KEMIVEX-574900 format. One record per residue (C-alpha): residue number from 1; residue in one letter; z, y negated, x negated. Coordinates in steps of 0.2 Angstrom, whole numbers, plus 2048, in hexadecimal, padded with zeros to 3 digits. Each point is the difference from the previous one (the first is absolute). Example, Ala and Ser with C-alpha at 12.3 -4.5 7.8 and 13.67 -1.06 7.14 Angstrom:
! KEMIVEX-574900
[1, "A", [827, 816, 7C2]],
[2, "S", [7FD, 7EF, 7FA]],
! end
This chain:
! KEMIVEX-574900
[1, "X", [702, BB6, A2E]],
[2, "X", [7F0, 802, 80A]],
[3, "X", [80A, 805, 80F]],
[4, "X", [80B, 7F0, 800]],
[5, "X", [7F1, 7F6, 7FD]],
[6, "X", [7F7, 807, 810]],
[7, "X", [810, 7FF, 80A]],
[8, "X", [801, 7EE, 7FC]],
[9, "X", [7EE, 7FD, 805]],
[10, "X", [802, 809, 811]],
[11, "X", [810, 7F6, 803]],
[12, "X", [7F7, 7F0, 7FD]],
[13, "X", [7F1, 806, 80B]],
[14, "X", [80C, 804, 80E]],
[15, "X", [80A, 7F0, 7FF]],
[16, "X", [7EF, 7F6, 800]],
[17, "X", [7FB, 80A, 80F]],
[18, "X", [810, 7FD, 809]],
[19, "X", [7FF, 7ED, 7FD]],
[20, "X", [7EE, 7FF, 806]],
[21, "X", [804, 80A, 80F]],
[22, "X", [80F, 7F4, 804]],
[23, "X", [7F5, 7F1, 7FE]],
[24, "X", [7F3, 807, 80B]],
[25, "X", [80D, 803, 80D]],
[26, "X", [806, 7EF, 800]],
[27, "X", [7EE, 7F8, 800]],
[28, "X", [7F9, 80D, 80D]],
[29, "X", [7FD, 7F2, 80C]],
[30, "X", [7F3, 7F9, 7F3]],
[31, "X", [7FA, 810, 7F8]],
[32, "X", [7FB, 808, 811]],
[33, "X", [7F4, 7F2, 805]],
[34, "X", [7F8, 801, 7EE]],
[35, "X", [7FE, 812, 801]],
[36, "X", [7F8, 800, 811]],
[37, "X", [7F5, 7F1, 7FB]],
[38, "X", [7FA, 80A, 7F1]],
[39, "X", [7FB, 80F, 80B]],
[40, "X", [7F7, 7F4, 80C]],
[41, "X", [7F7, 7F8, 7F2]],
[42, "X", [7F9, 811, 7FA]],
[43, "X", [7F8, 801, 812]],
[44, "X", [7FA, 7EE, 800]],
[45, "X", [7F9, 800, 7EE]],
[46, "X", [7F0, 80A, 802]],
[47, "X", [7F8, 7F5, 80E]],
[48, "X", [807, 7F0, 7F7]],
[49, "X", [7F8, 805, 7F0]],
[50, "X", [7EF, 804, 809]],
[51, "X", [800, 7EE, 807]],
[52, "X", [805, 7F7, 7F0]],
[53, "X", [7F1, 809, 7F7]],
[54, "X", [7F5, 7F9, 80D]],
[55, "X", [806, 7EE, 7FC]],
[56, "X", [80D, 7FE, 80D]],
[57, "X", [80F, 7F6, 7F8]],
[58, "X", [80F, 80B, 7FD]],
[59, "X", [80C, 7F7, 80C]],
[60, "X", [7F3, 801, 80E]],
[61, "X", [7FC, 812, 7FD]],
[62, "X", [813, 804, 800]],
[63, "X", [803, 7F6, 810]],
[64, "X", [7F1, 809, 809]],
[65, "X", [806, 811, 7FB]],
[66, "X", [812, 7FC, 805]],
[67, "X", [7FB, 7FA, 811]],
[68, "X", [7F5, 810, 803]],
[69, "X", [80F, 80A, 7FB]],
[70, "X", [80B, 7F7, 80C]],
[71, "X", [7F3, 802, 80E]],
[72, "X", [7FF, 813, 7FD]],
[73, "X", [813, 801, 801]],
[74, "X", [800, 7F6, 810]],
[75, "X", [7F3, 80B, 808]],
[76, "X", [80A, 810, 7FC]],
[77, "X", [810, 7F8, 808]],
[78, "X", [7F5, 7FB, 80F]],
[79, "X", [7FA, 812, 801]],
[80, "X", [811, 808, 7FF]],
[81, "X", [80B, 7F5, 80B]],
[82, "X", [7F6, 801, 811]],
[83, "X", [7FF, 813, 7FE]],
[84, "X", [813, 801, 7FE]],
[85, "X", [804, 7F5, 80E]],
[86, "X", [7F4, 808, 80C]],
[87, "X", [804, 813, 7FC]],
[88, "X", [813, 7FF, 7FB]],
[89, "X", [807, 801, 812]],
[90, "X", [7F5, 80F, 804]],
[91, "X", [805, 808, 7EF]],
[92, "X", [812, 7FD, 804]],
[93, "X", [7FF, 808, 811]],
[94, "X", [7F8, 810, 7F9]],
[95, "X", [80C, 801, 7F2]],
[96, "X", [80E, 800, 80D]],
[97, "X", [7F7, 80E, 80A]],
[98, "X", [7FE, 80A, 7F0]],
[99, "X", [812, 7FE, 7FB]],
[100, "X", [805, 806, 812]],
[101, "X", [7F5, 80F, 7FE]],
[102, "X", [808, 804, 7EF]],
[103, "X", [811, 7FF, 807]],
[104, "X", [7FC, 80C, 80E]],
[105, "X", [7F9, 80C, 7F4]],
[106, "X", [80F, 7FF, 7F5]],
[107, "X", [80B, 804, 80F]],
[108, "X", [7F7, 810, 804]],
[109, "X", [7FD, 810, 7F6]],
[110, "X", [800, 804, 7F2]],
[111, "X", [809, 7F0, 7FA]],
[112, "X", [80C, 7FE, 80E]],
[113, "X", [808, 7F0, 7FA]],
[114, "X", [80E, 7F7, 80A]],
[115, "X", [7FE, 7EF, 806]],
[116, "X", [80D, 7F9, 7F5]],
[117, "X", [7F8, 808, 7F1]],
[118, "X", [7EF, 7F8, 804]],
[119, "X", [809, 7EF, 803]],
[120, "X", [808, 802, 7EF]],
[121, "X", [7F0, 804, 7F7]],
[122, "X", [7F7, 7F1, 809]],
[123, "X", [80E, 7F4, 7FB]],
[124, "X", [7FF, 806, 7EE]],
[125, "X", [7ED, 7FE, 800]],
[126, "X", [801, 7EF, 808]],
[127, "X", [80D, 7FA, 7F3]],
[128, "X", [7F5, 806, 7F2]],
[129, "X", [7F0, 7F7, 807]],
[130, "X", [80A, 7F0, 802]],
[131, "X", [807, 801, 7EE]],
[132, "X", [7EF, 804, 7F9]],
[133, "X", [7F8, 7F1, 80A]],
[134, "X", [80E, 7F5, 7F9]],
[135, "X", [7FC, 806, 7EE]],
[136, "X", [7ED, 7FE, 802]],
[137, "X", [803, 7EE, 807]],
[138, "X", [80B, 7FC, 7F2]],
[139, "X", [7F4, 807, 7F3]],
[140, "X", [7F1, 7F6, 807]],
[141, "X", [80A, 7F0, 800]],
[142, "X", [809, 803, 7F0]],
[143, "X", [7FE, 7F1, 7F5]],
[144, "X", [7F7, 7F7, 80E]],
[145, "X", [80E, 7F9, 80B]],
[146, "X", [808, 7F8, 7F1]],
[147, "X", [7F0, 7F6, 7FD]],
[148, "X", [801, 7F9, 811]],
[149, "X", [7F5, 80B, 80B]],
[150, "X", [7F2, 80D, 7FF]],
[151, "X", [7F3, 7F3, 805]],
[152, "X", [805, 7F5, 7F1]],
[153, "X", [7FF, 80E, 7F4]],
[154, "X", [7EF, 805, 807]],
[155, "X", [7FA, 7EF, 7FE]],
[156, "X", [806, 7FF, 7EE]],
[157, "X", [7F7, 811, 7FC]],
[158, "X", [7F0, 7F9, 806]],
[159, "X", [802, 7EF, 7F7]],
[160, "X", [804, 80A, 7F0]],
[161, "X", [7F1, 80C, 802]],
[162, "X", [7F5, 7F1, 802]],
[163, "X", [805, 7F8, 7F0]],
[164, "X", [800, 811, 7F7]],
[165, "X", [7EE, 803, 805]],
[166, "X", [7FA, 7EE, 7FD]],
[167, "X", [808, 7FE, 7EF]],
[168, "X", [801, 812, 7FA]],
[169, "X", [7F2, 7FF, 7F3]],
[170, "X", [80B, 7F3, 7F7]],
[171, "X", [80F, 80C, 7FE]],
[172, "X", [7FB, 80A, 7F1]],
[173, "X", [7FC, 7F0, 7F5]],
[174, "X", [810, 7F8, 806]],
[175, "X", [80A, 810, 7FC]],
[176, "X", [7F8, 802, 7EF]],
[177, "X", [804, 7EE, 7FC]],
[178, "X", [812, 801, 805]],
[179, "X", [804, 811, 7F8]],
[180, "X", [7F6, 7FD, 7EF]],
[181, "X", [7F3, 80A, 7F7]],
[182, "X", [807, 811, 7FD]],
[183, "X", [80B, 802, 80F]],
[184, "X", [7F3, 7F8, 80B]],
[185, "X", [7F3, 80D, 7FB]],
[186, "X", [80C, 80E, 807]],
[187, "X", [804, 7F6, 80F]],
[188, "X", [7EE, 7FD, 804]],
[189, "X", [7FC, 813, 7FF]],
[190, "X", [80F, 805, 80B]],
[191, "X", [7FC, 7F3, 80D]],
[192, "X", [7EE, 805, 801]],
[193, "X", [805, 813, 802]],
[194, "X", [80D, 7FC, 80D]],
[195, "X", [7F3, 7F5, 80A]],
[196, "X", [7F3, 80E, 7FF]],
[197, "X", [80E, 80D, 805]],
[198, "X", [806, 7F6, 80F]],
[199, "X", [7EF, 7FB, 806]],
[200, "X", [7FA, 812, 7FF]],
[201, "X", [810, 806, 809]],
[202, "X", [7FE, 7F4, 80F]],
[203, "X", [7ED, 803, 802]],
[204, "X", [802, 813, 7FF]],
[205, "X", [80F, 800, 80C]],
[206, "X", [7F6, 7F5, 80C]],
[207, "X", [7F1, 80C, 800]],
[208, "X", [80B, 80F, 802]],
[209, "X", [80A, 7F8, 80E]],
[210, "X", [7F1, 7FB, 809]],
[211, "X", [7F9, 812, 800]],
[212, "X", [811, 806, 807]],
[213, "X", [800, 7F3, 80D]],
[214, "X", [7EE, 802, 805]],
[215, "X", [801, 813, 803]],
[216, "X", [811, 801, 807]],
[217, "X", [7FD, 7F1, 80B]],
[218, "X", [7EF, 808, 806]],
[219, "X", [80A, 810, 805]],
[220, "X", [80C, 7F6, 80A]],
[221, "X", [7F3, 7F6, 809]],
[222, "X", [7F6, 810, 804]],
[223, "X", [80F, 809, 807]],
[224, "X", [805, 7F0, 80A]],
[225, "X", [811, 7FE, 7F7]],
[226, "X", [808, 7EF, 805]],
[227, "X", [802, 7F2, 7F2]],
[228, "X", [7F2, 808, 7F6]],
[229, "X", [7FB, 7EF, 7F8]],
[230, "X", [812, 7FD, 7FC]],
[231, "X", [803, 811, 7F8]],
[232, "X", [7F0, 7FE, 7F6]],
[233, "X", [806, 7F0, 7F9]],
[234, "X", [811, 807, 7FC]],
[235, "X", [7F7, 80F, 7F7]],
[236, "X", [7F6, 7F3, 7F6]],
[237, "X", [810, 7F6, 7FB]],
[238, "X", [80A, 810, 7FD]],
[239, "X", [7F3, 806, 7F3]],
[240, "X", [806, 7F3, 7F4]],
[241, "X", [810, 809, 7FF]],
[242, "X", [7FB, 810, 7F8]],
[243, "X", [806, 811, 806]],
[244, "X", [80E, 7F8, 80B]],
[245, "X", [7F5, 7F4, 80A]],
[246, "X", [7F3, 80D, 805]],
[247, "X", [80D, 80C, 806]],
[248, "X", [809, 7F3, 80B]],
[249, "X", [7F0, 7FA, 807]],
[250, "X", [7F9, 811, 804]],
[251, "X", [811, 805, 808]],
[252, "X", [800, 7F1, 80B]],
[253, "X", [7EE, 804, 806]],
[254, "X", [805, 812, 804]],
[255, "X", [810, 7FA, 809]],
[256, "X", [7F6, 7F3, 80B]],
[257, "X", [7F3, 80E, 804]],
[258, "X", [80E, 80C, 805]],
[259, "X", [809, 7F3, 80B]],
[260, "X", [7F0, 7FA, 808]],
[261, "X", [7F4, 810, 801]],
[262, "X", [80B, 80F, 7FD]],
[263, "X", [802, 80E, 7F4]],
[264, "X", [7ED, 805, 7FF]],
[265, "X", [7FA, 7EE, 7FB]],
[266, "X", [80F, 7FE, 7F4]],
[267, "X", [7FB, 810, 7F8]],
[268, "X", [7EE, 7FB, 7FE]],
[269, "X", [805, 7EF, 7F9]],
[270, "X", [80C, 809, 7F4]],
[271, "X", [7F1, 80A, 7FA]],
[272, "X", [7F5, 7F1, 7FE]],
[273, "X", [80E, 7F7, 7F6]],
[274, "X", [803, 80E, 7F4]],
[275, "X", [7ED, 803, 7FD]],
[276, "X", [7FD, 7ED, 7FC]],
[277, "X", [80F, 7FF, 7F5]],
[278, "X", [7FB, 810, 7F7]],
[279, "X", [7EF, 7F8, 7FD]],
[280, "X", [808, 7F0, 7FA]],
[281, "X", [80C, 809, 7F4]],
[282, "X", [7F5, 80D, 7F9]],
[283, "X", [7EF, 7F7, 800]],
[284, "X", [800, 7ED, 802]],
[285, "X", [810, 7FC, 7F5]],
[286, "X", [7FA, 80A, 7F1]],
[287, "X", [7EF, 7FA, 801]],
[288, "X", [803, 7ED, 804]],
[289, "X", [811, 7FD, 7F7]],
[290, "X", [7FE, 7F6, 7F0]],
[291, "X", [804, 80A, 7F1]],
[292, "X", [80B, 7F2, 7F9]],
[293, "X", [80C, 804, 80E]],
[294, "X", [803, 812, 7F9]],
[295, "X", [810, 802, 80A]],
[296, "X", [807, 811, 804]],
[297, "X", [804, 803, 813]],
[298, "X", [812, 802, 7FC]],
[299, "X", [801, 7EF, 7F8]],
[300, "X", [7F7, 7F9, 80F]],
[301, "X", [80D, 808, 80C]],
[302, "X", [80F, 7FB, 7F6]],
[303, "X", [7F9, 7EE, 7FE]],
[304, "X", [7FD, 7FF, 813]],
[305, "X", [811, 807, 804]],
[306, "X", [809, 7F4, 7F4]],
[307, "X", [7F7, 7F1, 806]],
[308, "X", [803, 804, 812]],
[309, "X", [812, 803, 7FD]],
[310, "X", [803, 7F0, 7F6]],
[311, "X", [7F4, 7F4, 80A]],
[312, "X", [7FA, 809, 810]],
[313, "X", [7EE, 800, 805]],
[314, "X", [7FC, 7F2, 7F4]],
[315, "X", [807, 80A, 7F2]],
[316, "X", [7F7, 80F, 805]],
[317, "X", [7EF, 7F6, 800]],
[318, "X", [803, 7F9, 7EF]],
[319, "X", [807, 80F, 7F8]],
[320, "X", [7F0, 809, 7FA]],
[321, "X", [7F7, 7F0, 7FA]],
[322, "X", [810, 7FB, 7F6]],
[323, "X", [802, 812, 7F9]],
[324, "X", [7ED, 800, 7FB]],
[325, "X", [802, 7F0, 7F7]],
[326, "X", [80F, 806, 7F7]],
[327, "X", [7F7, 80F, 7FB]],
[328, "X", [7F2, 7F5, 7F9]],
[329, "X", [80D, 7F7, 7F5]],
[330, "X", [808, 810, 7FA]],
[331, "X", [7EF, 807, 7FB]],
[332, "X", [7FB, 7F1, 7F7]],
[333, "X", [811, 800, 7F6]],
[334, "X", [7FD, 812, 7FC]],
[335, "X", [7EE, 7FC, 7F9]],
[336, "X", [807, 7F3, 7F5]],
[337, "X", [80E, 80B, 7FA]],
[338, "X", [7F3, 80E, 7FC]],
[339, "X", [7F5, 7F3, 7F7]],
[340, "X", [80F, 7FA, 7F5]],
[341, "X", [805, 812, 7FC]],
[342, "X", [7EE, 804, 7FB]],
[343, "X", [7FF, 7F0, 7F5]],
[344, "X", [811, 804, 7F8]],
[345, "X", [7FA, 812, 7FB]],
[346, "X", [7EF, 7F9, 7F9]],
[347, "X", [7F5, 807, 80D]],
[348, "X", [7EF, 7F9, 801]],
[349, "X", [7F2, 801, 80E]],
[350, "X", [7F8, 812, 800]],
[351, "X", [80F, 809, 7F8]],
[352, "X", [806, 807, 811]],
[353, "X", [80D, 7F4, 804]],
[354, "X", [805, 7FC, 812]],
[355, "X", [7F4, 7F1, 802]],
[356, "X", [7F1, 80C, 7FC]],
[357, "X", [804, 80D, 80D]],
[358, "X", [7F6, 800, 810]],
[359, "X", [809, 7F6, 80E]],
[360, "X", [80B, 7F7, 7F4]],
[361, "X", [7FF, 7ED, 7FF]],
[362, "X", [7F8, 7F7, 7F2]],
[363, "X", [806, 7F2, 7F6]],
[364, "X", [805, 7F1, 80B]],
[365, "X", [7F2, 7F4, 800]],
[366, "X", [802, 7EE, 7FA]],
[367, "X", [7FF, 7F3, 80E]],
[368, "X", [7EE, 7FB, 804]],
[369, "X", [7F9, 810, 7F8]],
[370, "X", [7F2, 80A, 809]],
[371, "X", [80C, 80F, 803]],
[372, "X", [80D, 7F6, 809]],
[373, "X", [7F4, 7F5, 809]],
[374, "X", [7F5, 80E, 806]],
[375, "X", [80B, 803, 80F]],
[376, "X", [805, 7EE, 804]],
[377, "X", [7F0, 7F9, 808]],
[378, "X", [802, 80C, 80E]],
[379, "X", [812, 7FD, 803]],
[380, "X", [805, 7EF, 7F8]],
[381, "X", [7EF, 7F8, 7FE]],
[382, "X", [7FE, 7FD, 7EE]],
[383, "X", [812, 7FD, 7FB]],
[384, "X", [7FE, 807, 7EF]],
[385, "X", [7F3, 7F3, 7FC]],
[386, "X", [80B, 7F2, 806]],
[387, "X", [80F, 807, 7F6]],
[388, "X", [7F6, 801, 7F0]],
[389, "X", [7FB, 7EE, 803]],
! end
């Protein structure tokens, strides 16, 4: 009997997940800007909160922060484009020379390949690169072209981020009023945890990515590798795609060094990249990563792989935050199930139940209580007090 009961529960969960996935697929044009705007809002919120605490109106604080964010992005683009335009022809010529040297080496001993074999291999590599480029391009613009253009979607993201930052403190009271007393208490707790997790992830990844980009970029500049600023920026951006992004950015830096400076410089860059990534993976990430993430490396890798295969680069970028937020919801549900089981068995505080063990979550606080509100002034600026009111 219990097997049939749990089978029906699993079927219902699978059916609900399928319906939700189908709806998200149909509304991806809307969902994508909202998700990106939430990520941007986590970046804009700390300076906006600091200004509002000093008496700046919320709309003015959000506007100033957003303009500063746009100015930083414009500066990065202005830094990258001239370097690419100036050094791309020289890099292309050296790449051609390097390719000719490789062909001559393959024709001689010990490889002794024929011209037709080399031509076939080059044609296969070229076709693979073209298909990969098409796949990457389609992934980047997936869900964007149907909205009109990338520029329109970017503008929508910025506008939504502005409203999220400006009106964010009103969200929990509104959510509590809409969902009701008991459900609202759970929604509030989960929303606060998700916001803390997402903000911690973005800040941690930004710091780790900056360390990677600084040291790898410094090595590129010291060794005189072309496009060093561009490669440093790409390393920083790649850091937001855990595991995969760092590998791709490091490989690109080594490839450019090989084409422009030869094997010796490329080997030195490879050593620098490996050393920096080992420092990141074994020291910075464990120390800086928020405990609320608590995701195994295998989960991170699977999330990035699944996100990139479904939605390209955008999916790879959003995969880990989405997985972390899903883990927060699952943990909260598990806590509530454990608490219900303890109550049904008549456990009381201090009897060794799950809520009394070290590291286990205590009872979910009521809206406006000190326990729930203790974390909110730092992240949502007194939302618990507003909710209680």
